[in-house]
C-alpha positions in Angstrom: 9.4 73.6 -37.5 10.0 74.1 -33.5 10.2 70.9 -31.7 10.3 69.9 -28.1 12.3 67.0 -26.6 9.6 64.8 -24.6 12.0 62.5 -23.9 14.3 59.7 -25.2 14.6 56.1 -26.4 18.1 54.2 -25.4 18.9 51.2 -27.9 21.4 48.6 -26.3 22.8 45.3 -28.0 24.7 42.7 -26.3 26.1 39.7 -27.2 26.2 38.2 -23.9 28.2 35.1 -24.6 26.1 32.8 -22.5 24.6 30.4 -25.4 26.3 30.6 -28.5 24.2 29.3 -31.5 25.6 25.9 -31.5 25.2 22.4 -29.6 26.3 23.3 -26.1 25.4 22.8 -22.3 23.2 25.7 -21.1 25.7 28.5 -19.5 26.8 28.2 -15.7 24.4 29.5 -13.0 27.4 32.2 -12.4 27.6 33.3 -15.5 23.8 33.9 -16.0 24.2 35.8 -12.7 27.1 37.9 -14.0 24.9 39.3 -17.0 21.7 39.7 -14.7 24.0 42.1 -12.3 25.3 43.9 -15.5 22.2 44.6 -17.3 20.4 45.6 -13.7 23.3 48.0 -13.5 23.1 49.4 -17.0 19.1 49.8 -16.2 19.7 51.7 -13.2 22.8 54.0 -14.3 22.3 54.4 -18.1 18.5 53.1 -19.0 17.2 51.2 -21.9 13.9 51.2 -23.5 15.3 48.9 -26.1 17.3 45.9 -25.1 18.6 43.4 -28.1 20.6 40.3 -26.8 22.7 38.1 -28.8 24.0 34.6 -27.6 21.0 33.7 -25.3 18.3 31.1 -25.0 14.7 31.2 -23.4 16.3 30.2 -20.2 18.5 32.9 -19.9 16.1 35.5 -20.9 13.7 34.2 -18.0 16.4 34.5 -15.3 17.3 38.1 -17.0 13.5 39.0 -16.7 13.2 37.7 -13.2 16.7 39.6 -12.2 15.4 42.9 -13.7 12.1 42.8 -11.8 10.7 45.5 -14.0 6.9 44.7 -14.6 7.0 47.3 -17.8 9.6 45.1 -19.4 8.5 42.3 -22.2 10.4 40.0 -24.3 10.4 38.8 -27.8 12.2 35.6 -27.6 13.4 35.0 -31.0 15.5 32.1 -30.0 15.3 28.6 -31.6 17.4 25.5 -31.4 14.9 23.1 -32.8 16.3 23.1 -36.5 19.4 22.9 -38.2 19.8 26.8 -37.9 20.0 27.8 -34.4 18.5 31.4 -33.4 20.3 33.0 -30.4 18.7 36.8 -30.7 16.0 38.6 -28.7 14.3 41.9 -27.9 13.4 43.4 -24.2 11.7 46.7 -24.5 9.7 49.2 -22.1 5.9 48.6 -23.1 5.2 51.7 -21.1 7.3 53.5 -24.2 6.8 51.0 -26.8 4.6 48.8 -28.4 5.0 45.5 -30.6 3.2 45.6 -33.6 4.9 43.0 -35.3 8.6 40.3 -35.9 9.6 38.0 -38.7 13.0 36.1 -38.8 14.8 37.4 -42.1 16.8 34.4 -43.7 18.6 34.4 -47.2 20.1 31.5 -49.2 23.1 31.8 -51.0 24.0 29.0 -53.3 23.9 25.9 -50.9 24.2 28.3 -47.6 21.2 29.3 -45.4 22.2 32.7 -44.2 20.4 34.3 -41.0 20.4 38.1 -41.8 18.6 39.4 -38.6 15.1 39.4 -36.7 12.6 42.1 -37.9 10.9 43.6 -34.5 8.5 46.7 -35.4 7.9 49.0 -32.7 5.4 51.9 -32.3 6.6 55.1 -30.1 3.6 55.7 -27.8 4.9 59.4 -27.4 4.4 60.3 -31.0 2.8 57.5 -33.1 6.1 56.9 -34.7 7.1 53.3 -36.3 10.4 52.0 -35.6 11.8 49.1 -37.7 14.6 47.4 -35.9 16.6 44.2 -37.2 18.7 42.4 -34.9 21.6 40.2 -36.4 24.2 38.2 -35.2 26.3 37.2 -38.2 28.1 34.4 -38.3 32.1 34.2 -37.1 34.8 34.7 -39.3 35.9 30.8 -38.3 33.0 29.4 -40.0 32.4 32.1 -42.6 36.0 33.8 -43.6 35.8 37.4 -44.4 36.9 37.2 -47.7 33.8 34.8 -48.4 31.3 36.0 -50.3 28.2 35.0 -48.1 29.4 38.1 -46.0 28.7 40.8 -48.6 25.5 39.2 -49.1 24.5 39.6 -45.8 25.2 43.2 -46.2 23.4 43.7 -49.4 20.4 41.8 -47.9 20.0 44.1 -45.4 20.7 47.3 -47.9 17.8 45.6 -49.7 15.3 45.3 -47.3 15.8 49.0 -45.9 15.5 50.3 -49.6 11.9 48.3 -49.7 10.7 50.0 -46.6 12.1 53.5 -47.9 10.2 53.1 -51.0 6.9 52.8 -49.4 8.1 55.6 -46.4 11.0 57.5 -47.4 11.5 59.0 -44.1 11.2 55.5 -42.5 12.9 55.5 -39.3 15.2 51.7 -39.3 17.4 51.0 -36.5 20.2 47.8 -37.5 21.9 46.4 -34.2 24.2 43.1 -33.8 27.2 41.5 -33.8 28.2 41.7 -37.4 31.5 39.8 -36.8 33.0 42.5 -39.2 34.3 45.9 -39.0 32.6 49.2 -39.8 34.9 49.3 -43.0 34.7 45.8 -43.7 33.0 45.5 -47.4 30.3 43.9 -46.0 29.1 46.9 -44.3 30.9 49.9 -46.0 30.2 49.0 -49.2 27.4 46.7 -49.5 25.2 47.5 -46.7 26.1 51.3 -47.3 26.5 52.1 -43.3 28.9 55.0 -43.9 30.8 57.0 -41.7 29.9 60.4 -43.7 26.8 62.1 -42.0 25.8 64.6 -44.3 25.9 62.2 -47.2 23.5 59.9 -45.2 21.4 63.0 -44.4 21.2 63.8 -48.0 20.3 60.3 -49.4 18.7 57.5 -47.7 19.9 54.8 -49.6 22.9 55.0 -47.2 22.6 54.6 -43.3 25.0 56.2 -41.0 27.1 54.2 -38.6 28.4 56.1 -35.4 30.5 53.1 -34.7 33.3 54.2 -37.2 33.9 56.5 -34.3 34.8 53.6 -32.0 37.8 52.0 -33.8 40.4 53.2 -31.8 41.6 53.6 -28.5 39.1 55.0 -26.0 41.5 56.9 -24.0 44.7 58.7 -25.1 48.0 57.3 -24.2 49.3 57.3 -20.6 49.3 54.2 -18.5 46.6 54.6 -16.2 44.4 55.1 -18.9 45.5 51.9 -20.7 44.5 50.1 -18.0 41.1 51.1 -18.0 40.5 51.7 -21.7 39.1 49.6 -24.6 39.8 49.5 -28.4 36.7 48.2 -29.7 33.5 46.1 -28.5 35.0 42.6 -28.7 38.6 41.0 -27.4 40.2 38.1 -29.0 43.0 37.0 -27.5 44.3 35.2 -30.3 44.1 37.8 -33.0 47.0 38.1 -35.7 47.2 41.9 -36.0 44.9 43.2 -33.2 43.1 41.7 -30.2 40.3 44.3 -30.6 37.4 44.4 -32.9 34.3 46.8 -33.3 31.9 44.4 -34.3 29.0 45.0 -32.4 27.1 48.2 -34.0 24.0 50.3 -33.9 23.2 51.5 -37.1 20.5 54.6 -38.0 18.6 55.6 -41.2 18.5 58.7 -42.6 15.7 59.9 -40.9 17.3 60.4 -37.4 20.0 62.8 -39.0 16.6 65.1 -40.0 14.4 67.8 -38.2 11.9 65.5 -36.8 10.4 63.6 -34.7 13.3 61.5 -33.7 16.7 62.7 -33.6 20.1 60.7 -33.2 21.9 62.0 -30.0 25.2 61.2 -31.2 26.9 62.2 -27.6 24.9 59.1 -26.1 26.2 56.6 -28.6 28.8 54.3 -27.8 30.6 51.2 -26.0 29.7 50.6 -22.4 32.6 48.6 -20.9 32.3 48.6 -16.7 35.5 47.4 -14.8 34.1 44.0 -13.5 33.0 43.1 -17.4 36.5 44.5 -18.6 38.6 42.2 -16.4 36.4 39.2 -17.7 36.4 40.3 -21.2 40.3 40.4 -21.4 40.5 37.4 -19.1 41.4 34.3 -21.4 39.6 31.8 -19.4 36.1 33.6 -19.3 33.4 33.1 -21.6 32.6 37.0 -22.3 34.4 38.3 -25.2 31.9 41.2 -26.2 31.0 44.9 -24.5 27.3 46.0 -24.8 27.2 48.9 -27.1 24.7 52.0 -26.6 22.4 54.1 -29.1 20.3 56.8 -27.9 17.5 59.1 -30.1 15.7 62.2 -28.9 11.7 61.8 -28.9 10.0 65.2 -29.9 7.2 66.7 -30.5 6.2 69.9 -32.2 5.9 73.0 -29.8 
């Protein structure tokens, strides 16, 4: 079937570091302004249609929306600090391209522990009528839930089971998973339990697998030379006190098999990656700053029959 590209949808995820899901005062005005400036630059230079954010609260979101000043942007505020579990994610979307159909929080239990698996946001694409099911996650850090803890693979299994239930109803469902998983692409929770593979052809053939383009972002971004190293990155998260590495690829955007098919929405892998502007990089690698994550980018082409 011949297709004509009619546009694109750009997804961005960023753990902003402004308001972690712990009892803590609001971020400083200076840090909020910096986040707004970074997002404004991303909006102008790269563009985004779906912006998923972590470590935010309602006041941060209001400052971001005011600072972006775009009347087409709408917010799904999934933050909640009123209960024992604190929620810190939100989704901003362009209502000229997308409409919001439904939302719900996905929580699970593992023994006595409550797990915040993700926030489900269902969007309808105006150009084609297709539905995108997006799950935005901020999984617990490794200091609270170590990488060997059984709760971590349970989180991955929960997301895989959710995707399988959707595929039982719609085999070619468009599903996007995005967030800070506090696990690398090769971690068992993602690779073995979520089945987020590096193997495109396998994911294309079998919708039980998800495709994770961020396997390709595990190493140095530039070939070795001193000047490149001064500007390069080696992941999406920098932790000064890392035992074996200071860099980790915890932030990822993962796609269902439907985006790899000859269909109305197709992954553009050239426009998937880490967004590391120099001002943000300088703060991320500075120990005294609060910022420790880069935004990540994923892009799909939207197509209609020609």
